[in-house]
VMD Tcl script that draws the C-alpha trace (Angstrom):
set ca {
  {-164.07 -56.12 -111.64}
  {-165.37 -57.31 -108.27}
  {-162.22 -59.32 -107.68}
  {-160.12 -56.22 -108.24}
  {-162.22 -54.13 -105.90}
  {-162.18 -56.86 -103.29}
  {-158.39 -56.84 -103.39}
  {-158.28 -53.06 -103.11}
  {-160.81 -52.60 -100.33}
  {-161.67 -55.72 -98.35}
  {-158.09 -56.89 -98.13}
  {-157.38 -53.68 -96.23}
  {-160.05 -54.74 -93.74}
  {-158.47 -58.10 -93.06}
  {-154.69 -57.76 -93.22}
  {-152.06 -55.99 -95.24}
  {-149.82 -58.28 -97.21}
  {-146.18 -57.78 -98.06}
  {-143.43 -59.77 -99.68}
  {-140.62 -60.02 -97.16}
  {-137.51 -62.08 -97.00}
  {-136.30 -63.41 -93.63}
  {-134.43 -66.30 -92.13}
  {-137.26 -68.50 -90.90}
  {-139.16 -69.57 -94.02}
  {-140.39 -73.14 -93.68}
  {-139.67 -73.37 -89.95}
  {-142.01 -74.57 -87.19}
  {-142.61 -73.01 -83.82}
  {-140.26 -75.60 -82.30}
  {-137.45 -74.44 -84.56}
  {-137.98 -70.85 -83.48}
  {-138.07 -71.34 -79.70}
  {-135.18 -73.77 -79.44}
  {-134.95 -76.67 -77.01}
  {-134.49 -77.20 -73.30}
  {-136.13 -75.71 -70.23}
  {-136.88 -72.32 -71.76}
  {-138.64 -73.85 -74.76}
  {-140.77 -76.02 -72.44}
  {-141.66 -72.94 -70.38}
  {-142.61 -71.03 -73.53}
  {-144.82 -73.81 -74.90}
  {-146.57 -74.10 -71.54}
  {-147.02 -70.33 -71.37}
  {-148.54 -70.28 -74.87}
  {-151.08 -72.92 -73.88}
  {-151.98 -71.19 -70.63}
  {-152.27 -67.67 -72.02}
  {-154.40 -68.84 -74.93}
  {-156.83 -70.62 -72.58}
  {-157.11 -67.51 -70.41}
  {-157.42 -65.34 -73.54}
  {-160.37 -67.38 -74.79}
  {-162.00 -67.02 -71.36}
  {-161.29 -63.26 -71.41}
  {-159.34 -63.58 -68.20}
  {-157.00 -60.82 -69.20}
  {-154.81 -60.62 -66.10}
  {-154.06 -64.33 -66.12}
  {-153.51 -64.24 -69.87}
  {-151.03 -61.40 -69.42}
  {-148.94 -63.24 -66.81}
  {-148.28 -66.09 -69.25}
  {-148.24 -64.02 -72.43}
  {-145.37 -61.86 -71.12}
  {-143.22 -64.98 -70.80}
  {-143.68 -65.73 -74.50}
  {-143.13 -62.11 -75.49}
  {-139.87 -61.82 -73.56}
  {-138.36 -65.26 -74.17}
  {-139.58 -66.16 -77.65}
  {-140.12 -63.04 -79.81}
  {-140.26 -65.15 -82.99}
  {-142.44 -67.97 -81.69}
  {-145.54 -66.86 -83.57}
  {-147.07 -63.75 -85.11}
  {-150.13 -63.96 -82.92}
  {-148.01 -63.21 -79.85}
  {-148.18 -59.59 -81.03}
  {-151.80 -59.40 -82.11}
  {-152.96 -61.22 -78.96}
  {-150.72 -59.02 -76.82}
  {-152.28 -55.86 -78.21}
  {-155.79 -57.06 -77.34}
  {-154.76 -58.26 -73.86}
  {-153.11 -54.94 -73.00}
  {-155.94 -52.86 -74.46}
  {-158.36 -54.75 -72.24}
  {-156.17 -54.34 -69.17}
  {-155.76 -50.60 -69.75}
  {-159.51 -50.16 -70.06}
  {-160.18 -52.40 -67.07}
  {-158.18 -50.55 -64.41}
  {-158.76 -47.22 -62.68}
  {-155.24 -47.18 -61.24}
  {-153.39 -44.56 -63.29}
  {-149.97 -45.95 -62.44}
  {-150.99 -49.45 -63.50}
  {-152.61 -48.03 -66.61}
  {-149.32 -46.34 -67.50}
  {-147.40 -49.61 -66.98}
  {-149.74 -51.46 -69.32}
  {-149.56 -48.63 -71.87}
  {-145.76 -48.69 -71.90}
  {-145.85 -52.46 -72.47}
  {-148.34 -51.99 -75.30}
  {-145.94 -49.63 -77.05}
  {-143.16 -52.22 -76.59}
  {-145.32 -54.78 -78.39}
  {-145.43 -52.57 -81.47}
  {-141.74 -51.69 -81.24}
  {-140.64 -55.32 -80.94}
  {-142.85 -56.36 -83.82}
  {-141.38 -53.60 -85.98}
  {-137.85 -54.66 -85.02}
  {-138.57 -58.25 -86.03}
  {-140.90 -57.61 -88.96}
  {-138.78 -59.28 -91.66}
  {-138.19 -62.44 -89.62}
  {-141.86 -62.64 -88.59}
  {-143.03 -62.16 -92.18}
  {-140.65 -64.86 -93.45}
  {-142.75 -67.63 -91.88}
  {-146.13 -65.84 -91.78}
  {-149.22 -66.79 -93.75}
  {-150.88 -64.35 -96.15}
  {-153.27 -63.42 -93.34}
  {-150.58 -62.72 -90.72}
  {-148.03 -61.02 -92.98}
  {-147.92 -57.30 -92.28}
  {-146.12 -54.05 -93.16}
  {-144.28 -51.36 -91.27}
  {-147.03 -48.91 -92.16}
  {-149.77 -51.18 -90.85}
  {-148.00 -51.65 -87.51}
  {-147.17 -47.94 -87.22}
  {-150.76 -46.79 -87.87}
  {-152.03 -49.23 -85.24}
  {-149.42 -48.01 -82.78}
  {-150.49 -44.43 -83.51}
  {-154.11 -45.40 -82.97}
  {-153.37 -46.89 -79.55}
  {-151.05 -44.03 -78.61}
  {-153.79 -41.52 -79.41}
  {-156.38 -43.60 -77.54}
  {-154.46 -44.68 -74.44}
  {-151.43 -42.43 -73.90}
  {-151.51 -40.20 -70.81}
  {-152.44 -36.59 -71.55}
  {-149.12 -34.82 -72.00}
  {-148.31 -31.61 -73.93}
  {-146.78 -33.57 -76.81}
  {-149.44 -36.29 -77.07}
  {-151.25 -34.85 -80.09}
  {-148.09 -34.07 -82.05}
  {-146.61 -37.50 -81.31}
  {-149.83 -39.27 -82.29}
  {-150.24 -37.19 -85.43}
  {-146.67 -37.74 -86.64}
  {-147.02 -41.47 -86.04}
  {-150.31 -41.59 -87.95}
  {-148.80 -39.68 -90.88}
  {-145.65 -41.83 -90.97}
  {-147.69 -45.03 -91.02}
  {-150.22 -43.78 -93.57}
  {-147.48 -42.49 -95.88}
  {-145.65 -45.81 -95.62}
  {-148.60 -48.04 -96.48}
  {-150.59 -45.71 -98.72}
  {-153.77 -44.02 -97.54}
  {-156.04 -46.23 -99.68}
  {-155.01 -49.29 -97.65}
  {-155.68 -47.77 -94.22}
  {-158.50 -49.40 -92.30}
  {-161.60 -47.43 -91.44}
  {-161.13 -47.37 -87.68}
  {-157.59 -46.04 -88.11}
  {-158.79 -43.21 -90.37}
  {-161.55 -42.50 -87.85}
  {-159.08 -41.80 -85.05}
  {-156.65 -40.11 -87.43}
  {-159.21 -37.43 -88.33}
  {-160.13 -37.11 -84.64}
  {-156.44 -36.54 -83.87}
  {-156.07 -34.01 -86.68}
  {-159.18 -32.17 -85.48}
  {-157.93 -32.04 -81.87}
  {-154.52 -30.84 -83.06}
  {-156.15 -28.10 -85.15}
  {-158.27 -26.93 -82.21}
  {-155.18 -26.81 -80.01}
  {-153.20 -24.77 -82.55}
  {-155.40 -23.36 -85.35}
  {-152.73 -21.19 -86.90}
  {-150.14 -23.91 -87.38}
  {-152.42 -26.89 -87.99}
  {-155.16 -25.44 -90.21}
  {-153.70 -26.49 -93.56}
  {-152.88 -29.99 -92.26}
  {-156.45 -30.38 -91.01}
  {-157.91 -29.25 -94.34}
  {-155.66 -31.65 -96.25}
  {-156.43 -34.49 -93.84}
  {-160.15 -33.84 -94.25}
  {-159.96 -34.04 -98.03}
  {-157.76 -37.14 -97.94}
  {-159.97 -39.02 -95.47}
  {-163.17 -37.94 -97.19}
  {-161.90 -39.02 -100.61}
  {-160.77 -42.46 -99.41}
  {-164.11 -43.09 -97.70}
  {-166.13 -41.86 -100.68}
  {-164.18 -44.02 -103.11}
  {-164.49 -47.17 -101.01}
  {-168.18 -46.59 -100.29}
  {-168.76 -46.22 -104.02}
  {-166.78 -49.42 -104.63}
  {-168.91 -51.21 -102.05}
  {-171.87 -50.76 -104.39}
  {-170.06 -52.91 -106.94}
  {-170.53 -55.89 -104.64}
  {-174.00 -56.47 -105.92}
  {-175.21 -59.54 -107.77}
  {-176.63 -58.00 -110.93}
  {-177.61 -61.22 -112.67}
  {-180.95 -62.89 -112.02}
  {-180.88 -65.41 -109.18}
  {-181.83 -68.70 -110.78}
  {-179.96 -71.30 -108.75}
  {-178.86 -71.96 -105.19}
  {-175.30 -71.13 -106.26}
  {-176.52 -67.72 -107.47}
  {-178.21 -67.14 -104.13}
  {-175.06 -68.04 -102.21}
  {-172.92 -65.85 -104.43}
  {-175.33 -62.92 -104.05}
  {-175.19 -63.27 -100.26}
  {-171.38 -63.38 -100.34}
  {-171.15 -60.23 -102.44}
  {-173.64 -58.43 -100.22}
  {-171.60 -59.38 -97.14}
  {-168.41 -58.12 -98.77}
  {-169.98 -54.76 -99.57}
  {-171.47 -54.54 -96.07}
  {-168.01 -54.99 -94.52}
  {-166.69 -52.00 -96.42}
  {-169.69 -49.86 -95.49}
  {-169.41 -50.86 -91.81}
  {-165.75 -49.78 -91.79}
  {-165.87 -46.56 -93.78}
  {-169.37 -45.04 -93.42}
  {-168.89 -44.09 -89.73}
  {-165.49 -42.62 -90.60}
  {-166.96 -40.60 -93.46}
  {-169.77 -39.32 -91.22}
  {-167.35 -38.33 -88.44}
  {-165.01 -36.66 -90.94}
  {-167.86 -34.53 -92.28}
  {-169.18 -33.73 -88.82}
  {-165.82 -32.59 -87.46}
  {-164.95 -30.47 -90.46}
  {-168.25 -28.68 -90.86}
  {-168.47 -28.00 -87.14}
  {-165.02 -26.42 -87.25}
  {-164.17 -22.98 -88.59}
  {-161.26 -24.34 -90.61}
  {-162.83 -23.57 -93.96}
  {-164.18 -20.05 -93.54}
  {-163.24 -17.99 -96.56}
  {-161.37 -15.25 -94.72}
  {-159.00 -17.70 -93.05}
  {-158.58 -19.77 -96.22}
  {-157.53 -16.61 -98.05}
  {-154.99 -15.80 -95.33}
  {-153.72 -19.39 -95.36}
  {-153.14 -19.61 -99.10}
  {-152.43 -16.03 -100.23}
  {-148.66 -16.06 -99.71}
  {-148.34 -19.64 -100.99}
  {-150.22 -18.80 -104.17}
  {-147.92 -15.81 -104.68}
  {-144.87 -18.06 -104.32}
  {-146.22 -20.86 -106.54}
  {-147.65 -19.04 -109.55}
  {-145.83 -21.39 -111.93}
  {-147.06 -24.54 -110.19}
  {-150.35 -25.16 -111.98}
  {-151.04 -28.35 -110.07}
  {-150.81 -26.55 -106.75}
  {-152.92 -23.64 -107.99}
  {-155.64 -26.01 -109.18}
  {-155.64 -27.72 -105.78}
  {-156.12 -24.40 -104.00}
  {-158.82 -23.38 -106.48}
  {-160.63 -26.64 -105.79}
  {-160.45 -26.04 -102.03}
  {-161.89 -22.55 -102.44}
  {-164.67 -23.73 -104.75}
  {-165.54 -26.66 -102.47}
  {-166.17 -24.20 -99.65}
  {-168.01 -21.63 -101.76}
  {-165.23 -19.06 -101.62}
  {-165.41 -18.44 -105.36}
  {-166.28 -14.77 -104.86}
  {-163.04 -14.07 -103.05}
  {-160.19 -12.02 -104.51}
  {-157.82 -14.97 -104.11}
  {-160.10 -17.24 -106.15}
  {-160.26 -14.63 -108.92}
  {-156.49 -14.21 -108.87}
  {-155.82 -17.96 -109.19}
  {-158.48 -18.28 -111.86}
  {-156.91 -15.50 -113.91}
  {-153.47 -17.11 -113.61}
  {-154.75 -20.48 -114.74}
  {-157.16 -19.22 -117.39}
  {-155.91 -15.82 -118.57}
  {-157.91 -15.93 -121.80}
  {-161.19 -16.81 -120.17}
  {-163.74 -14.25 -119.10}
  {-163.69 -13.06 -115.52}
  {-165.88 -14.87 -113.03}
  {-168.45 -12.09 -113.05}
  {-169.23 -12.79 -116.69}
  {-169.32 -16.54 -116.47}
  {-165.69 -17.63 -116.21}
  {-166.34 -19.68 -113.09}
  {-168.95 -21.73 -114.91}
  {-166.50 -22.29 -117.78}
  {-163.93 -23.51 -115.28}
  {-166.32 -25.99 -113.68}
  {-167.49 -27.29 -117.05}
  {-163.91 -27.85 -118.19}
  {-162.97 -29.52 -114.91}
  {-166.06 -31.74 -115.07}
  {-165.28 -32.90 -118.61}
  {-161.77 -33.95 -117.57}
  {-162.59 -35.45 -114.16}
  {-162.78 -39.24 -113.73}
  {-163.00 -39.62 -109.94}
  {-166.68 -39.97 -108.98}
  {-166.76 -37.90 -105.78}
  {-164.94 -34.98 -107.35}
  {-167.12 -35.23 -110.48}
  {-170.23 -35.03 -108.30}
  {-168.93 -31.91 -106.56}
  {-168.11 -30.25 -109.87}
  {-171.56 -31.07 -111.25}
  {-173.09 -29.55 -108.13}
  {-170.98 -26.41 -108.59}
  {-172.27 -26.12 -112.15}
  {-175.82 -26.60 -110.88}
  {-175.27 -23.84 -108.32}
  {-174.14 -21.44 -111.05}
  {-177.29 -22.15 -113.05}
  {-179.42 -21.76 -109.91}
  {-177.97 -18.28 -109.33}
  {-178.93 -17.41 -112.92}
  {-182.47 -18.68 -112.40}
  {-181.99 -21.46 -114.97}
  {-183.80 -24.06 -112.88}
  {-184.08 -26.76 -115.55}
  {-180.32 -26.65 -116.11}
  {-179.73 -26.63 -112.36}
  {-181.83 -29.79 -111.90}
  {-180.11 -31.45 -114.86}
  {-176.69 -30.93 -113.29}
  {-177.96 -32.04 -109.90}
  {-178.98 -35.31 -111.56}
  {-175.49 -35.49 -113.10}
  {-174.04 -35.10 -109.62}
  {-176.20 -37.94 -108.32}
  {-175.26 -40.10 -111.30}
  {-171.61 -39.63 -110.35}
  {-172.25 -40.20 -106.64}
  {-175.68 -41.32 -105.52}
  {-174.99 -40.30 -101.90}
  {-174.28 -36.65 -102.72}
  {-177.06 -35.21 -100.57}
  {-176.51 -31.57 -101.45}
  {-177.77 -32.29 -104.97}
  {-181.14 -33.31 -103.53}
  {-181.21 -30.13 -101.42}
  {-180.63 -28.00 -104.53}
  {-183.39 -29.87 -106.38}
  {-185.69 -29.15 -103.40}
  {-184.95 -25.44 -103.70}
  {-185.66 -25.55 -107.44}
  {-189.03 -27.15 -106.75}
  {-189.93 -24.42 -104.25}
  {-188.95 -21.69 -106.70}
  {-191.36 -23.23 -109.21}
  {-194.27 -23.03 -106.78}
  {-197.09 -20.59 -107.69}
  {-197.13 -17.30 -105.81}
  {-199.17 -17.12 -102.64}
  {-202.71 -15.88 -103.08}
  {-206.03 -15.49 -101.26}
  {-207.54 -18.43 -103.16}
  {-207.77 -21.47 -100.86}
  {-207.61 -24.02 -103.66}
  {-204.56 -22.31 -105.16}
  {-202.83 -22.31 -101.80}
  {-203.56 -26.03 -101.40}
  {-202.07 -26.68 -104.84}
  {-199.10 -24.50 -103.91}
  {-198.43 -26.61 -100.80}
  {-197.90 -29.69 -103.01}
  {-194.60 -28.17 -104.15}
  {-193.42 -27.85 -100.57}
  {-194.45 -31.43 -99.83}
  {-192.33 -32.62 -102.75}
  {-189.44 -30.41 -101.61}
  {-189.64 -32.01 -98.16}
  {-189.37 -35.41 -99.88}
  {-186.15 -34.35 -101.60}
  {-184.63 -32.82 -98.45}
  {-185.53 -35.96 -96.48}
  {-183.86 -38.05 -99.16}
  {-180.76 -35.86 -98.90}
  {-180.17 -36.57 -95.21}
  {-181.07 -40.24 -95.64}
  {-178.31 -40.82 -98.20}
  {-175.84 -38.28 -96.82}
  {-175.95 -37.78 -93.03}
  {-173.33 -35.05 -93.35}
  {-175.93 -32.68 -94.80}
  {-178.57 -33.45 -92.15}
  {-178.29 -30.04 -90.47}
  {-178.89 -28.15 -93.69}
  {-181.64 -30.57 -94.71}
  {-183.43 -30.03 -91.40}
  {-183.25 -26.25 -91.82}
  {-184.74 -26.48 -95.30}
  {-187.45 -28.87 -94.13}
  {-188.37 -26.43 -91.35}
  {-188.67 -23.61 -93.91}
  {-190.78 -25.75 -96.25}
  {-193.02 -26.92 -93.40}
  {-193.88 -23.31 -92.58}
  {-195.42 -23.05 -96.07}
  {-197.63 -26.13 -95.83}
  {-201.40 -25.87 -95.96}
  {-203.16 -25.49 -92.56}
  {-204.50 -28.77 -91.17}
  {-207.78 -27.16 -90.03}
  {-208.58 -25.84 -93.51}
  {-207.57 -29.12 -95.15}
  {-210.03 -30.97 -92.91}
  {-212.85 -28.67 -94.04}
  {-211.93 -29.46 -97.67}
  {-211.99 -33.21 -97.04}
  {-208.22 -33.57 -97.41}
  {-206.23 -35.92 -95.16}
  {-202.53 -36.11 -94.40}
  {-200.91 -39.07 -96.13}
  {-202.89 -38.81 -99.34}
  {-200.89 -39.11 -102.56}
  {-200.89 -36.20 -104.95}
  {-198.97 -35.39 -108.13}
  {-196.95 -32.26 -108.81}
  {-194.34 -31.59 -111.49}
  {-194.84 -35.14 -112.75}
  {-193.88 -36.68 -109.39}
  {-195.94 -38.24 -106.63}
  {-195.68 -36.85 -103.11}
  {-197.45 -37.29 -99.78}
  {-199.77 -34.60 -98.44}
  {-198.53 -32.93 -95.27}
  {-200.13 -30.14 -93.31}
  {-199.02 -27.71 -90.62}
}
mol new
graphics top color blue
foreach p $ca { graphics top sphere $p radius 0.5 }
foreach p [lrange $ca 0 end-1] q [lrange $ca 1 end] { graphics top cylinder $p $q radius 0.2 }
display resetview
C-alpha cells in the first residue's frame, strides 16, 4: 500500500517519468556534442558554468551556460534545469527592467527548446531526469506567471499554459508549488473578470482542493504502524515519516492558500451561483452527471435553500419528498452511502450533521460529525459543529452562582473543540475564532471564581469529557 502511494504522490515531488523513444539511447555526452573545436568549447563551458553555479555566481554561470545551451542542446538534461535556476536568480537579482525582460525571454526559450527536444533528451535520460510535456509546460506557466512583465494578456496566457500542462500530465501528478501558483493565477483572473472567469475559478478551487486533500490523507499512510523492535524498524519508521513530511510540506501550504483565496472571494455566494448555473441546468436536464456536480457545488456552499437547488433535486429525485420535508437529508444519506472519496465523504457527513442540527437532534448531529472526522480527520468544520452542540446542551442561565459555574464548563469544552478545529484545519480559523469569542463571553467571571477558590487551568469534567477551566 505504501509503495503504491509513494509512487502516486512522492514521485510527483521528485520528477515525472515517461517512456519516450529517441535517437540517443546509450550515448555519452561526447557522442552528443561531436568533436573538434566546438566540442572542446562546450566541455570547457560546462565545467566553468557548473563551478560558478555551485558558488552561486549566477552572472558568470550564465556566460558559460549560454554557450552550452546554444551550441549543444542535447549535451545533457541538466543544461535545462540548471538554466532555469540561473535565469530565475538573475531575474530576481536585477532592478533593471530591460535586463529583467532579456533574462525572462531567455528563460522562456529554455522551456521551448526543451519541449522541442523532449524525445531526444528523454532517450538518454535517467528515471530521475526523464520528463513530460505537461511537466515542462506547467513549470513554464509557473515562471511566466511569476516573472512575465505585467501586460494585459499576462493572466490569460499564464492560465491557458497552466491548464494545458495540467491537462497533459494529469492534475494528480502536479507538484504542490505549481498548484499553489495555479490557484493564485485563477484567483487573479477571476478578480479581473468575475463574469467570465467565475465558473473556471470555482472548478479550479474544487480541483486543487481535492488533489491536496487526497495527498494529505495519503501522507498519513506513511506511518510505521508496527512496534519498533530493531534498529531496522527505527530506520524504516524514520524513512516513512520523512516521506509523509515531504508530501505535507508540498501540499499543505497549497491547500491553505486555496481555502483562503476562495473563502475571501465572493465567487460562491448563492445569488451568483444561481445566475451562473441556471441556464446551464436548463440546457442539461438529461445530463445527470452534470446536474449532480452542480447540486454538490450548491450544497457545499450552503445554497440548498435556493430555487435552483430544489429544481435540480426534483429532476434527479422526482419520487423523493421535497427538501422542506426531508428530501435534502435523503439525498445526502444516499450520496454518503455511495461515496468512496474521503474528502467528499466527510463533507457529505457534515451536511447530514447540519440537517440534524437544524432539527435539534444533537446526538445524531454529533454522530455524523464523528463520521465526518473518521473520513477526514482534518475536517475542522465538524469540530465547530460539535462545539455548537455542546453549547446547546448547556443549562439555561440562572441567578445561582454554582449553576452558572457549572454552565461555564460547557463553554470551556466548546472552546476546546473550536481550538481543535483551527489546529487541524487552518481554513476554518476565522469561523473558529468567531465561535471562540462568543463562547468566551459566556465564561464565568474571574473575580467570582477567585472568591469560590477556583483557578484557571484546573481540570473539570463535563459531558463525560475533561476540559480546562477558563474565566473571563
